[in-house]
C-alpha positions in Angstrom: 0.0 0.0 0.0 2.8 2.4 0.8 4.3 1.8 -2.7 0.9 2.5 -4.3 0.4 5.6 -2.2 3.9 7.0 -3.0 3.5 6.4 -6.7 -0.2 7.2 -7.0 0.4 10.4 -9.0 2.5 8.7 -11.8 0.1 5.7 -11.8 -2.8 8.1 -12.3 -1.0 9.8 -15.2 -0.3 6.4 -16.8 -4.0 5.5 -16.4 -4.9 8.7 -18.3 -2.4 7.9 -21.0 -3.8 4.4 -21.4 -7.4 5.7 -21.7 -6.5 8.2 -24.3 -4.5 5.7 -26.3 -6.4 2.5 -26.1 -10.1 3.3 -25.8 -11.8 2.4 -29.2 -8.3 2.1 -30.7 -9.5 0.1 -33.7 -11.9 2.8 -34.9 -10.2 6.1 -33.8 -8.5 7.5 -35.9 -11.3 6.6 -38.3 -10.2 4.6 -41.3 -6.9 2.8 -41.8 -4.1 4.5 -43.8 -1.9 2.8 -46.4 1.1 2.4 -44.1 -1.0 0.8 -41.4 -2.4 -1.7 -43.9 1.1 -2.4 -45.1 2.4 -3.2 -41.7 -0.8 -5.2 -40.9 -0.7 -7.4 -44.0 3.1 -7.9 -44.1 2.9 -9.1 -40.5 0.1 -11.4 -41.4 2.1 -12.7 -44.3 5.1 -13.4 -42.1 3.0 -15.3 -39.6 1.5 -17.4 -42.3 4.6 -18.0 -44.5 7.6 -16.5 -42.9 7.8 -14.1 -45.9 6.7 -10.5 -46.6 4.2 -9.5 -49.3 7.0 -9.8 -51.9 8.0 -13.3 -50.9 11.2 -12.3 -49.1 12.1 -14.6 -46.2 12.2 -12.8 -42.8 13.2 -9.5 -44.4 15.9 -7.5 -42.5 16.7 -4.7 -41.9 14.1 -3.3 -44.3 11.1 -4.6 -46.2 10.0 -3.2 -49.6 6.3 -2.5 -48.9 5.3 0.1 -51.6 8.8 0.7 -52.7 9.6 3.0 -49.8 11.6 0.2 -48.0 10.4 0.6 -44.5 12.6 -0.4 -41.6 11.5 -3.6 -39.8 11.2 -2.5 -36.2 7.5 -1.9 -36.2 6.9 -4.8 -38.6 8.1 -7.4 -36.1 6.3 -5.8 -33.2 3.1 -6.1 -35.3 3.9 -9.8 -35.9 4.0 -10.3 -32.2 0.7 -8.3 -31.8 -1.1 -10.2 -34.5 0.1 -13.5 -33.2 -1.8 -12.6 -30.0 -4.8 -10.8 -31.4 -5.1 -11.8 -35.0 -5.0 -9.6 -38.0 -7.0 -6.5 -37.3 -6.8 -2.7 -37.0 -6.5 -3.1 -33.2 -3.6 -5.5 -33.5 -1.7 -3.4 -36.0 -2.1 -0.3 -33.8 -1.5 -2.0 -30.5 2.4 -1.7 -30.5 2.2 2.1 -31.2 -0.4 2.6 -28.4 1.6 0.5 -25.9 4.9 2.2 -26.6 3.1 5.6 -26.5 2.1 4.8 -22.9 5.7 3.7 -22.2 6.9 7.0 -23.6 4.9 8.9 -20.9 6.6 6.8 -18.2 10.1 7.3 -19.8 9.4 11.0 -19.9 8.8 10.9 -16.2 12.0 9.0 -15.6 14.1 11.4 -17.8 12.6 14.6 -16.3 13.1 13.3 -12.8 16.7 12.6 -13.7 17.2 16.1 -15.1 15.2 18.0 -12.5 12.9 16.7 -9.7 9.7 14.7 -9.2 7.3 17.7 -9.5 8.7 18.6 -12.9 8.7 14.9 -13.9 5.1 14.4 -13.0 4.0 17.6 -14.9 6.1 16.6 -17.9 4.6 13.2 -18.0 1.1 14.6 -17.7 1.6 17.1 -20.5 2.8 14.3 -22.8 -0.1 12.0 -21.6 -2.7 14.5 -22.7 -0.8 15.9 -25.8 -3.1 15.8 -28.8 -0.1 15.2 -31.1 1.3 12.3 -29.1 -2.2 10.8 -28.5 -3.0 10.7 -32.2 0.5 9.5 -33.1 0.2 6.7 -30.6 -3.2 5.6 -32.0 -1.7 5.3 -35.6 0.5 2.4 -36.6 3.5 4.6 -37.6 7.0 3.5 -36.9 8.2 7.1 -36.2 6.1 7.3 -33.1 8.1 4.6 -31.4 11.2 6.8 -31.4 9.8 9.1 -28.8 10.0 6.3 -26.3 13.3 4.8 -27.4 15.2 8.1 -27.6 13.8 9.3 -24.3 14.5 6.0 -22.4 17.9 5.7 -23.9 18.8 9.3 -22.9 17.6 8.4 -19.3 19.8 5.3 -19.3 22.7 7.3 -20.6 22.4 9.8 -17.7 22.1 7.0 -15.2 24.9 5.2 -16.9 27.5 7.9 -16.4 28.7 5.9 -13.5 26.9 2.6 -14.0 27.8 -0.1 -16.6 24.4 -1.7 -16.7 22.6 1.5 -17.6 25.2 2.6 -20.1 24.9 -0.7 -21.9 21.1 -0.3 -22.0 21.5 3.2 -23.4 23.7 2.0 -26.2 21.2 -0.9 -26.9 18.3 1.5 -27.0 20.0 3.9 -29.4 21.0 1.0 -31.6 17.5 -0.3 -31.8 16.2 3.1 -32.8 18.2 2.8 -36.0 16.0 -0.1 -37.0 12.8 1.7 -36.4 12.7 4.9 -38.4 15.2 6.9 -40.6 14.9 10.0 -38.5 17.1 8.2 -36.0 20.0 8.0 -38.6 20.5 11.8 -38.4 19.4 12.5 -34.9 21.1 9.9 -32.8 24.7 10.2 -33.9 24.7 13.9 -33.4 22.7 13.8 -30.2 24.8 11.0 -28.7 28.0 12.8 -29.6 26.6 15.9 -27.9 25.7 14.0 -24.7 29.3 12.6 -24.5 30.7 16.1 -24.8 28.3 17.7 -22.4 28.7 15.1 -19.7 32.4 14.2 -20.3 33.4 15.4 -16.9 30.6 13.2 -15.3 31.5 10.1 -17.1 33.1 7.8 -14.5 33.2 4.5 -16.4 36.4 2.9 -17.5 37.4 4.1 -21.0 38.0 0.5 -22.1 34.4 -0.5 -21.2 33.0 2.5 -23.0 35.0 1.7 -26.1 34.0 -2.0 -26.1 30.3 -1.2 -25.6 30.4 1.4 -28.4 32.2 -1.1 -30.7 29.5 -3.7 -30.0 26.9 -1.1 -30.8 28.5 -0.3 -34.1 28.8 -4.0 -34.9 25.0 -4.3 -34.3 24.5 -1.6 -36.9 26.5 -3.3 -39.6 23.5 -5.0 -41.2 22.2 -1.5 -42.0 25.3 -0.4 -43.9 24.2 -1.8 -47.3 20.8 -0.3 -46.8 21.9 3.2 -45.8 24.1 3.7 -48.9 21.6 2.3 -51.5 18.2 3.2 -52.8 16.6 1.1 -50.1 17.9 3.5 -47.4 17.6 6.7 -49.5 14.3 6.0 -51.2 12.2 8.5 -49.2 14.9 11.2 -49.6 15.2 10.6 -53.3 11.5 10.6 -53.7 10.6 13.6 -51.6 13.6 15.9 -51.0 13.9 19.3 -52.8 17.3 18.3 -54.1 16.4 15.0 -55.8 12.6 14.5 -55.3 9.3 15.9 -56.5 10.1 19.5 -55.3 13.3 19.7 -57.4 11.6 20.7 -60.7 9.8 23.7 -59.1 13.1 25.0 -57.7 14.9 24.6 -61.0 12.2 26.3 -62.9 12.3 29.3 -60.5 16.1 29.5 -60.8 15.9 29.4 -64.6 13.2 32.1 -64.6 15.2 34.5 -62.4 18.4 33.8 -64.2 16.8 34.6 -67.5 15.4 37.9 -66.2 18.8 38.8 -64.7 20.9 38.2 -67.8 18.8 40.6 -69.9 20.4 43.5 -68.0 23.5 42.1 -66.2 26.5 40.0 -67.2 25.8 36.3 -67.4 28.6 35.3 -64.9 27.1 37.6 -62.3 23.6 36.2 -62.8 24.9 32.7 -62.6 26.6 33.5 -59.4 23.5 34.8 -57.6 20.9 32.6 -59.3 22.0 29.0 -59.2 20.4 25.8 -57.8 22.9 25.5 -54.9 22.1 29.0 -53.5 18.4 28.2 -53.8 18.9 24.7 -52.2 20.7 26.3 -49.3 18.2 29.1 -48.8 15.3 26.7 -49.1 16.9 24.4 -46.5 17.4 27.3 -44.1 13.8 28.4 -44.5 12.6 24.9 -43.8 14.9 24.5 -40.9 13.9 27.6 -39.1 10.2 27.0 -39.9 10.6 23.6 -38.4 11.9 25.3 -35.2 9.3 28.0 -35.2 6.8 27.9 -32.3 4.1 28.8 -34.9 4.6 25.3 -36.4 3.9 23.6 -33.1 1.6 25.8 -31.2 -0.4 27.9 -33.8 -0.6 26.2 -37.2 -3.4 23.7 -37.7 -3.0 20.4 -39.6 -6.0 20.4 -42.0 -6.0 16.6 -42.7 -5.3 14.9 -39.4 -2.6 12.7 -40.9 -0.3 11.7 -38.1 -1.7 14.4 -35.9 -5.1 15.8 -34.8 -6.9 17.6 -37.6 -7.6 21.3 -37.7 -5.6 21.7 -34.4 -2.0 22.7 -33.7 0.4 20.0 -32.6 0.4 21.2 -29.0 -2.2 23.1 -27.0 -2.0 26.9 -27.5 -1.8 27.3 -23.7 1.5 25.5 -23.7 3.3 28.2 -25.7 3.6 30.8 -22.8 4.8 27.9 -20.5 7.4 26.9 -23.1 8.6 30.5 -23.3 8.7 30.8 -19.6 10.6 27.5 -19.3 13.3 28.6 -21.7 13.7 31.9 -20.0 14.0 30.4 -16.5 16.4 27.7 -17.8 18.7 30.4 -19.2 18.4 32.7 -16.2 19.0 29.9 -13.7 21.8 28.4 -15.9 20.4 25.0 -15.3 22.7 22.2 -16.3 19.9 20.5 -18.3 19.5 23.4 -20.7 22.3 22.4 -23.0 21.0 18.9 -23.6 17.5 20.0 -24.1 18.4 22.9 -26.5 20.7 20.6 -28.5 17.8 18.1 -28.8 15.6 20.8 -30.2 18.2 22.1 -32.6 19.1 18.6 -34.0 15.5 17.4 -34.7 14.8 19.6 -37.8 18.1 18.8 -39.5 16.8 15.8 -41.4 13.2 16.7 -42.0 14.2 20.1 -43.4 15.5 18.4 -46.5 11.9 17.6 -47.5 9.1 19.7 -46.0 8.0 21.9 -43.1 5.8 20.7 -40.3 5.7 17.0 -41.2 4.3 15.3 -38.1 6.0 12.0 -38.5 9.5 13.4 -39.0 9.3 16.0 -36.3 7.6 14.1 -33.5 11.0 13.1 -31.9 11.0 16.7 -30.7 8.8 15.3 -27.9 9.0 15.2 -25.0 11.5 18.2 -24.8 8.7 20.9 -25.2 6.7 19.2 -22.4 9.7 19.1 -20.1 10.6 22.8 -20.7 6.9 23.7 -20.2 6.8 21.9 -16.9 9.9 23.6 -15.8 8.4 26.9 -16.8 5.2 26.3 -14.8 7.0 25.1 -11.7 9.3 28.1 -11.9 6.3 30.5 -12.1 4.8 28.9 -9.1 8.0 29.4 -7.2 7.7 33.1 -7.8 4.2 33.2 -6.3 5.1 33.7 -2.7 1.6 34.2 -1.4 -0.4 31.0 -0.9 -3.6 32.6 -2.4 -1.7 33.6 -5.6 -0.3 30.1 -5.9 -3.7 28.6 -5.4 -5.1 30.8 -8.2 -2.4 29.8 -10.6 -2.8 26.1 -9.8 -6.6 26.3 -10.0 -6.4 28.1 -13.3 -4.0 25.6 -14.7 -6.2 22.7 -13.6 -9.3 24.3 -15.1 -7.5 24.8 -18.4 -6.3 21.2 -18.4 -9.8 19.9 -17.7 -11.4 22.1 -20.4 -8.8 21.0 -22.9 -9.3 17.3 -22.1 -13.1 17.6 -22.4 -12.8 19.3 -25.7 -10.2 16.9 -27.0 -12.3 13.9 -26.0 -15.4 15.4 -27.8 -13.3 16.2 -30.8 -11.8 12.7 -31.0 -15.2 11.0 -30.7 -17.4 13.2 -32.8 -15.5 15.8 -34.8 -12.2 14.4 -36.0 -13.9 11.3 -37.7 -15.9 13.7 -39.9 -12.9 15.9 -40.8 -10.2 13.2 -41.3 -12.1 10.2 -42.6 -11.3 11.1 -46.2 -7.6 11.5 -45.5 -7.4 8.3 -43.3 -8.5 6.0 -46.2 -11.9 5.6 -44.6 -14.2 3.6 -46.9 -11.8 0.9 -48.2 -13.0 -1.6 -45.7 -16.6 -1.1 -46.8 -15.7 -1.1 -50.5 -13.5 -4.2 -50.5 -15.8 -6.1 -48.2 -18.6 -5.5 -50.7 -16.5 -6.3 -53.8 -15.1 -9.5 -52.3 -18.7 -10.6 -51.6 -19.4 -10.2 -55.3 -16.3 -11.6 -56.8 -17.6 -15.0 -57.6 -20.6 -13.5 -59.5 -18.5 -11.4 -61.8 -15.7 -12.2 -64.3 -13.8 -9.0 -63.5 -13.8 -6.4 -60.7 -12.2 -3.2 -62.0 -10.9 -0.7 -59.5 -9.9 2.8 -60.8 -6.8 4.4 -59.3 -7.6 7.8 -60.9 -8.6 9.6 -57.7 -6.1 7.7 -55.6 -2.6 6.3 -55.9 -1.5 2.8 -56.5 -1.9 1.5 -53.0 -5.5 0.4 -52.9 -4.3 -3.2 -53.3 -2.9 -3.4 -49.8 -6.3 -2.6 -48.3 -7.8 -5.4 -50.3 -5.2 -7.8 -49.1 -5.5 -6.7 -45.5 -9.3 -6.5 -45.1 -10.0 -9.7 -47.0 -7.0 -11.6 -45.5 -5.9 -12.8 -48.9 -3.7 -15.9 -48.7 -0.1 -14.6 -49.1 0.8 -17.7 -51.1 -1.7 -16.7 -53.7 -0.4 -13.2 -53.8 3.1 -14.5 -54.4 1.9 -16.5 -57.5 2.7 -14.5 -60.7 -0.2 -16.2 -62.4 -2.5 -14.8 -59.8 -0.9 -11.4 -59.3 0.6 -8.9 -61.8 2.9 -6.2 -60.3 6.0 -4.2 -61.3 8.3 -1.5 -60.0 7.7 1.9 -61.7 10.4 4.2 -62.9 10.1 6.2 -59.7 10.8 3.2 -57.6 7.3 2.7 -56.3 5.6 -0.7 -56.6 2.5 -1.0 -58.8 0.0 -3.8 -58.4 -2.4 -4.1 -61.4 -4.1 -7.5 -60.8 -4.9 -9.8 -57.9 -7.1 -12.7 -59.1 -10.0 -11.2 -60.9 -9.4 -7.8 -59.3 -7.9 -5.3 -61.8 -6.5 -2.0 -60.6 -6.5 0.5 -63.5 -4.4 3.7 -63.5 -7.5 5.6 -64.8 -11.1 4.9 -65.4 -11.4 2.2 -68.1 -13.8 2.6 -70.9 -16.9 0.4 -70.6 -16.1 -1.2 -73.9 -12.7 -2.3 -72.5 -14.4 -4.3 -69.7 -15.7 -7.8 -70.3 -19.4 -8.8 -69.7 -20.3 -9.4 -66.0 -17.9 -6.8 -64.7 -18.0 -4.5 -61.7 -16.4 -1.0 -61.8 -15.4 0.8 -58.6 -14.5 4.5 -59.0 -14.0 7.5 -56.9 -16.2 10.5 -56.5 -17.3 12.4 -59.7 -15.1 10.1 -61.7 -17.8 9.0 -64.1 -21.2 10.0 -65.3 -23.4 7.1 -66.3 -27.1 7.1 -67.0 -27.6 4.2 -64.6 -27.2 4.5 -60.8 -24.4 2.8 -58.9 -25.3 -0.5 -57.2 -23.2 0.3 -54.2 -21.8 3.5 -52.7 -19.5 4.5 -49.8 -19.7 7.9 -48.2 -17.3 9.5 -45.7 -18.6 10.4 -42.2 -19.4 13.9 -43.4 -21.8 12.5 -45.9 -19.7 13.1 -49.0 -19.2 10.4 -51.6 -16.0 8.4 -51.6 -16.7 5.4 -53.9 -19.3 4.2 -56.4 -19.6 0.7 -57.8 -21.4 0.0 -61.1 -22.5 -3.1 -62.8 -21.1 -2.7 -66.3 -23.8 -4.7 -68.0 -26.4 -2.4 -66.5 -24.4 0.6 -67.6 -24.1 -0.6 -71.2 -27.8 -1.4 -71.3 -28.7 2.1 -70.1 -26.3 3.7 -72.6 -27.7 1.7 -75.4 -31.3 2.5 -74.3 -30.5 6.2 -74.2 -29.0 6.0 -77.7 -32.2 4.7 -79.2 
């Protein structure tokens, strides 16, 4: 009982974290996005056959998925989850939710190590109720796991300054992070080097032990080396960065336009010096970097889609911003020893993501729990200035009321508002669509699915929801697929399901065919035989019986 009483505050916070991350996990967020379905089906395939969806035996350290070559950390956690619960949305999201709860506890441990129990409890509470972290924990995204692994590894590092066991655990945790998400590849080497430098005078371990442990850690990373330096490791960078990816063309066009205008009046060498792609790349990167550090990105701007964060809401509560500012100010004024590690953490996070975009939730979320820790320090410091008990009570009461209001609103938004806003962006409707099409497949010679209003990833939802036998999917006579010039995988046929890049003409479809299309994609005189609407009442998919369509067209032509 004494243990329970002494730890009741953190236990209560953990209970809050569990409630916000596990209640109705299968259905909130509404829908099931492409990456979730990919993890879910590949885990199912591994359980059934020992191979991923492309037939590779126990893939490691990456698996191909859509051609983006995901790291396997989350995949094998999903294998364990599906082994216990079966293939489902809940089982696929379970590892993320569980580790999201563990991240709250690791935040408590790290904050307590850096400061004291009061700041630790408040830091853990702020992360437990953080809308960004809650939504991230409820999605099956591998990036969300890093919040826990980096936080707990940093805690072990600080404990391991004079303890071999904890130092070994720290190295192990950092190594495992490399197999979870690519953000770790940039962040951890720089952050770990910074920790060694900042705490070099506190490091009491034998140098030989440190060297041996780090060597073992490097050896554990060797399987990643062939991946890091090939397309498998660089795929997302090559596909999305502004130096190689989809943004490159726009920058080059802008450079050429400005260079052309310049050389009409000025010497060509001068124009080439001030208007060239390298200058533009550098300035673009700096703009991205400082935007990814801006408080506006985290406390003001709203994500319209709800992909990897809460829709139409800033990443963090707006009330946290003044606490963050106060925390930074007090850390600087008090010259607290923790400020260097926290600031360096903040500064390193955007280095990788800034090569692609601004405000990407999945690539920036490893900034947590630093803002929450700084905010907690800010609030506790403000309370320490309130000498009068009445003033302290007013501040505490006001904070509690703000927290309660924020939680009530967040709960209502999650249950009733977010599903309507984000269902379209969370791939809602594929379950209903493919359940219906699968029920009809034996009655039709072909089921055509148009990719015109979506990309080439519908197939994974069909595989996941209908639990298609992986051995069938491996069979080239049953499945037709290929890798596009951009490196992405394209699946065009699975059994009698055909996935068309655009709406096929009715004359190109055989008799007894079904055609599934997106909203406003076709205009036929006959009505669809099945429809799927999002939770806002807007049309997502329509299914037509092609024989009925042809009959109605011929009838109209008479």
